[in-house]
C-alpha positions, -999 to 999 in steps of 0.1 A, spaced: -624 738 -796 -622 708 -773 -612 731 -744 -644 750 -748 -664 718 -749 -646 708 -716 -662 738 -699 -697 726 -706 -695 688 -710 -662 674 -696 -669 637 -703 -677 644 -740 -645 663 -744 -627 634 -728 -643 610 -752 -632 634 -782 -597 632 -768 -596 596 -775 -604 581 -741 -638 563 -743 -636 541 -714 -624 569 -691 -652 590 -706 -679 566 -696 -663 564 -660 -661 602 -657 -697 604 -668 -709 579 -643 -692 599 -616 -700 633 -630 -738 633 -631 -743 624 -595 -716 647 -584 -734 676 -604 -768 667 -588 -757 664 -553 -732 691 -550 -752 716 -571 -724 721 -595 -695 728 -568 -676 698 -583 -678 710 -619 -646 729 -620 -627 698 -608 -639 678 -638 -631 708 -662 -595 706 -650 -594 670 -654 -607 673 -689 -581 700 -697 -553 677 -684 -564 648 -704 -568 669 -736 -534 683 -731 -519 650 -725 -534 636 -756 -518 665 -778 -485 657 -762 -488 621 -771 -496 629 -806 -467 653 -808 -442 626 -795 -455 601 -821 -444 625 -849 
C-alpha cells in the first residue's frame, strides 16, 4: 500500500516508512521541483520513495 502512496505523494510515503527527517527534507525539495519543472521531476521522487520503502522493509527483515 505504501508503494501506491509513493506514486501520488512520495514525501508522505517516506514518512510512513519511518524516516521523518528525510521526509521533511524531501518535501521541501519536492514542492518547488514540482512547481518549477511542471512535474518532470516527480518520477525521480517516486523512485527515491520506493527505494527507501524497500530499504526499510529489508531492515525490518534483518532485525528478525
